[in-house]
ZAVOPA-925605 format. One line per field, with one value per residue: residue number from 1; x, y, z of N, C-alpha, C in turn. Coordinates in Angstrom, 3 decimals, always signed. Layout:
% residues N
pos c(NUM_...)
n_px c(X_...)
n_py c(Y_...)
n_pz c(Z_...)
ca_px c(X_...)
ca_py c(Y_...)
ca_pz c(Z_...)
c_px c(X_...)
c_py c(Y_...)
c_pz c(Z_...)
This chain:
% residues 66
pos c(1_2_3_4_5_6_7_8_9_10_11_12_13_14_15_16_17_18_19_20_21_22_23_24_25_26_27_28_29_30_31_32_33_34_35_36_37_38_39_40_41_42_43_44_45_46_47_48_49_50_51_52_53_54_55_56_57_58_59_60_61_62_63_64_65_66)
n_px c(+0.843_+0.329_+1.676_+1.273_+2.991_+2.802_+4.577_+7.521_+6.841_+6.569_+6.659_+5.844_+6.125_+4.331_+3.888_+0.728_-1.968_-2.860_-3.525_-4.605_-3.519_-1.308_+0.160_+0.830_+2.362_+4.484_+5.575_+6.399_+4.755_+2.678_-0.641_-2.525_-1.567_-1.982_-3.999_-5.574_-6.232_-8.220_-9.138_-10.290_-11.656_-11.808_-10.164_-10.862_-8.913_-9.004_-9.445_-8.822_-6.235_-5.693_-3.361_-3.553_-4.442_-4.357_-3.168_-3.226_-1.313_-1.747_-0.568_-2.144_-3.560_-4.191_-5.933_-7.005_-9.040_-8.574)
n_py c(-1.171_+2.311_+4.804_+7.946_+10.143_+12.864_+15.747_+15.203_+15.444_+12.530_+9.598_+6.192_+2.722_+0.010_-3.395_-5.051_-7.257_-5.341_-4.258_-1.035_-0.498_-2.278_-1.217_+1.351_+0.609_-0.629_+1.582_+2.941_+4.858_+6.586_+5.794_+7.628_+10.090_+10.682_+10.980_+8.717_+8.477_+7.352_+7.449_+9.978_+9.649_+9.294_+6.663_+3.959_+2.513_-0.311_-1.100_-2.862_-2.716_-2.963_-4.225_-2.599_-0.170_+3.395_+5.501_+8.281_+9.675_+11.859_+14.287_+14.889_+17.939_+20.350_+23.036_+26.382_+29.251_+31.354)
n_pz c(+0.000_-0.473_+1.507_+2.749_+4.638_+6.857_+7.971_+8.847_+5.299_+3.449_+1.345_+1.527_+0.614_+1.676_+2.323_+2.161_+3.198_+6.153_+9.477_+10.723_+13.246_+13.274_+11.131_+12.106_+14.328_+13.023_+11.737_+13.899_+15.163_+17.367_+17.978_+19.066_+18.326_+15.691_+12.668_+10.509_+7.140_+4.493_+1.197_+1.614_+3.985_+7.499_+9.142_+11.306_+14.037_+14.078_+11.499_+8.422_+6.027_+2.544_+0.075_-2.156_-1.223_-0.554_+1.837_+4.099_+6.645_+9.142_+11.480_+14.640_+15.425_+17.771_+19.312_+20.025_+20.709_+23.554)
ca_px c(+0.000_+1.051_+1.451_+1.759_+3.175_+2.957_+5.371_+7.811_+6.135_+7.290_+5.804_+6.413_+5.378_+4.283_+3.069_-0.493_-2.896_-2.366_-4.440_-4.088_-2.686_-0.049_+0.892_+1.399_+3.432_+5.620_+6.161_+6.752_+3.923_+1.668_-1.989_-3.229_-0.964_-2.205_-5.241_-5.325_-7.274_-8.250_-10.174_-10.935_-12.432_-11.060_-10.212_-10.671_-7.696_-9.156_-9.705_-7.784_-5.804_-5.262_-2.132_-3.839_-4.910_-3.514_-3.583_-2.471_-1.184_-1.560_-0.483_-3.276_-3.233_-5.294_-5.727_-8.234_-8.978_-8.757)
ca_py c(+0.000_+3.574_+5.525_+9.320_+10.663_+14.324_+16.360_+15.686_+14.767_+11.489_+8.515_+4.862_+1.565_-1.000_-4.516_-5.348_-6.544_-5.006_-3.386_+0.307_-0.625_-2.913_-0.261_+2.392_-0.015_-0.819_+2.897_+3.502_+6.039_+6.398_+5.929_+8.799_+11.330_+10.834_+10.609_+7.906_+8.816_+6.555_+7.936_+11.140_+9.280_+8.880_+5.208_+3.521_+1.745_-1.747_-1.345_-3.554_-2.064_-3.881_-3.875_-1.570_+1.061_+4.571_+6.162_+9.438_+9.748_+13.269_+14.518_+15.554_+19.303_+20.908_+24.403_+27.151_+30.580_+31.331)
ca_pz c(+0.000_-0.497_+2.750_+2.729_+5.993_+6.941_+9.036_+7.502_+4.226_+2.736_+0.880_+1.702_+0.134_+2.729_+1.858_+2.899_+4.073_+7.483_+10.221_+11.027_+14.439_+12.880_+10.297_+12.955_+15.111_+12.112_+11.471_+15.208_+15.353_+18.402_+17.400_+19.580_+17.828_+14.251_+11.994_+9.318_+6.173_+3.264_+0.280_+2.188_+5.155_+8.675_+9.272_+12.694_+14.283_+13.854_+10.082_+7.661_+4.788_+1.493_-0.621_-3.157_-0.574_-0.369_+3.077_+4.538_+8.098_+9.515_+12.925_+15.277_+15.835_+18.547_+19.752_+20.044_+21.324_+25.014)
c_px c(+0.888_+0.668_+2.092_+1.799_+3.384_+3.844_+6.465_+7.111_+7.059_+6.306_+6.549_+5.533_+5.482_+3.414_+1.855_-0.870_-2.324_-3.405_-3.779_-3.132_-1.325_+0.806_+1.571_+2.508_+4.676_+6.344_+6.618_+6.063_+2.864_+0.294_-2.683_-2.694_-1.252_-3.646_-4.852_-6.519_-7.110_-9.422_-10.976_-11.736_-11.510_-11.258_-9.992_-9.454_-7.802_-9.434_-8.518_-7.503_-5.329_-4.000_-2.345_-4.282_-3.861_-4.047_-2.671_-2.463_-0.818_-1.425_-1.740_-2.794_-4.436_-4.933_-7.053_-8.020_-9.179_-9.808)
c_py c(+1.233_+4.356_+6.898_+9.816_+12.161_+14.675_+15.450_+14.831_+13.774_+10.387_+7.198_+3.830_+0.493_-2.150_-4.735_-6.792_-6.367_-4.123_-2.024_+0.227_-1.214_-1.971_+0.788_+1.840_-0.187_+0.499_+3.596_+4.844_+5.704_+6.722_+7.219_+10.118_+11.604_+10.521_+9.807_+8.094_+7.956_+7.058_+9.078_+10.878_+8.841_+7.387_+4.822_+2.598_+0.269_-2.099_-2.069_-2.778_-3.124_-3.361_-2.718_-0.237_+2.157_+5.283_+7.334_+9.443_+11.179_+13.399_+15.222_+16.921_+19.841_+22.317_+25.125_+28.478_+30.451_+32.313)
c_pz c(+0.000_+0.758_+2.634_+4.163_+5.914_+8.120_+9.574_+6.446_+3.540_+2.362_+1.023_+1.024_+1.216_+2.226_+2.760_+2.666_+5.481_+8.163_+10.425_+12.212_+14.080_+12.030_+11.159_+13.851_+14.250_+11.845_+12.752_+15.459_+16.406_+17.842_+17.817_+19.019_+16.362_+13.855_+10.771_+8.386_+4.931_+2.431_+0.902_+3.448_+6.285_+8.892_+10.737_+12.831_+14.008_+12.387_+9.434_+6.382_+3.819_+0.832_-1.604_-2.550_-0.592_+0.869_+3.365_+6.060_+8.454_+11.020_+13.425_+15.739_+16.585_+18.965_+19.788_+20.716_+22.826_+25.449)
């Protein structure tokens, strides 16, 4: 599968099938710090990814006015 990581931006090829949790463990990324998006939709951690999938992993950013 094609994995687009943000901050810093880079693209990786990872063989599937694989769960979101397994992918993030392989990439050494903490699940709570990122959003995983497939086809414009947020993907839950227990979802399975196929070899043909393209996903984007974005860091969670929070903030707001005081």
